[in-house]
C-alpha positions as CSV (number, residue, x, y, z in Angstrom):
1,Q,0.0,0.0,0.0
2,V,1.1,3.5,-0.8
3,Q,-0.5,6.6,0.7
4,L,-0.1,9.8,-1.4
5,V,-0.7,13.3,-0.1
6,E,-0.6,16.3,-2.4
7,S,0.0,19.9,-1.4
8,G,1.0,23.2,-2.8
9,G,-2.1,24.1,-4.8
10,G,-3.8,27.5,-4.6
11,L,-4.8,30.6,-6.5
12,V,-2.2,32.2,-8.8
13,Q,-2.3,34.8,-11.5
14,P,-1.7,34.0,-15.1
15,G,2.1,33.8,-15.8
16,G,2.8,32.8,-12.2
17,S,4.3,29.7,-10.8
18,L,3.4,27.0,-8.3
19,R,5.2,23.9,-7.1
20,L,3.1,20.9,-6.1
21,S,4.4,18.2,-3.8
22,C,3.3,14.6,-3.4
23,A,4.5,12.9,-0.2
24,A,4.3,9.2,-0.2
25,S,4.3,6.7,2.7
26,G,3.9,3.0,3.0
27,S,6.4,2.1,0.3
28,R,9.4,3.6,-1.5
29,I,8.5,5.6,-4.6
30,S,11.8,4.6,-6.2
31,I,10.2,1.4,-7.6
32,Y,7.1,3.2,-9.0
33,T,6.2,5.3,-12.0
34,M,5.0,8.5,-10.5
35,D,2.5,10.6,-12.5
36,W,0.7,13.9,-12.2
37,Y,-2.8,14.0,-13.6
38,R,-5.4,16.9,-13.6
39,Q,-9.1,17.1,-14.0
40,A,-11.0,20.3,-14.8
41,P,-14.8,20.6,-14.3
42,G,-16.6,18.7,-17.1
43,N,-13.4,17.2,-18.4
44,Q,-11.8,13.8,-18.2
45,R,-8.8,13.3,-16.0
46,E,-5.7,13.8,-18.2
47,L,-2.0,12.8,-17.7
48,V,0.1,15.9,-17.3
49,A,3.6,14.5,-16.5
50,S,5.2,11.2,-15.8
51,S,8.4,10.0,-14.1
52,T,9.5,6.4,-14.4
53,S,11.6,4.5,-11.9
54,G,14.4,4.5,-14.5
55,G,14.5,8.3,-14.6
56,S,12.6,9.0,-17.8
57,T,10.1,11.8,-17.9
58,N,7.2,12.6,-20.3
59,Y,4.9,15.5,-20.6
60,A,1.6,16.4,-22.2
61,D,2.0,18.6,-25.2
62,S,0.0,21.3,-23.4
63,V,2.6,21.7,-20.6
64,K,5.9,20.9,-22.3
65,G,8.4,23.6,-21.6
66,R,6.4,25.0,-18.7
67,F,6.0,22.1,-16.2
68,T,8.8,20.0,-14.7
69,I,8.3,16.7,-12.8
70,S,11.0,15.6,-10.4
71,R,11.4,13.2,-7.6
72,D,13.4,13.0,-4.4
73,N,13.6,9.4,-3.6
74,A,15.3,10.1,-0.3
75,K,12.4,12.2,0.8
76,N,9.9,9.9,-0.9
77,T,8.3,12.9,-2.6
78,V,7.6,13.8,-6.2
79,Y,7.1,17.4,-7.3
80,L,5.5,19.3,-10.2
81,Q,7.0,22.7,-10.9
82,M,4.5,24.7,-12.9
83,N,5.7,27.9,-14.6
84,S,4.0,30.4,-16.9
85,L,0.6,29.2,-15.7
86,K,-2.4,29.8,-17.9
87,P,-6.1,29.9,-17.0
88,E,-6.6,26.6,-18.8
89,D,-4.2,25.0,-16.3
90,T,-7.0,25.4,-13.7
91,A,-7.9,21.9,-12.4
92,V,-7.6,19.5,-9.5
93,Y,-4.2,17.9,-9.7
94,Y,-3.7,14.3,-8.6
95,C,-0.6,12.3,-7.8
96,N,-0.5,8.7,-9.0
97,A,1.9,5.8,-8.2
98,H,1.8,2.7,-10.3
99,K,3.8,-0.4,-11.0
100,A,3.0,-3.5,-13.1
101,V,3.4,-6.8,-11.3
102,T,2.8,-10.4,-12.3
103,G,-0.9,-10.8,-12.7
104,G,-1.9,-7.2,-12.0
105,L,-1.1,-3.6,-11.3
106,F,-0.4,-1.7,-8.2
107,D,-2.1,1.7,-8.6
108,Y,-2.5,4.4,-6.0
109,W,-4.0,7.9,-6.0
110,G,-3.8,10.9,-3.8
111,Q,-6.8,13.1,-2.9
112,G,-5.9,15.9,-5.2
113,T,-5.0,19.6,-4.8
114,Q,-6.8,22.5,-6.4
115,V,-4.9,24.8,-8.7
116,T,-6.7,28.0,-9.9
117,V,-5.1,30.3,-12.4
118,S,-7.0,33.6,-12.5
119,S,-6.5,37.3,-12.4
């Protein structure tokens, strides 16, 4: 079992920055792929950024060049640095940890943190 707790959301003006944190407990994140998703009202949840246990990262086209995912395995925490924020980035952001195992998938979610980009 992995428990995930997001923090760092809030209200920010367009062009501003926020850093989200996802603190994990119960297991080491070093063996998991760690993702950030977001869901805006009326929209499906979408993958924003991904960090594999091997060190690879991937981003949605809409956030490339503006968002950076990183992990501190020693602190068991993953981060999402968000710069040049736009109103369309407004959403609830969720942290996800997952790992394929024989016969199934370990898949864990945090409770989400609200990010609102507005002037």
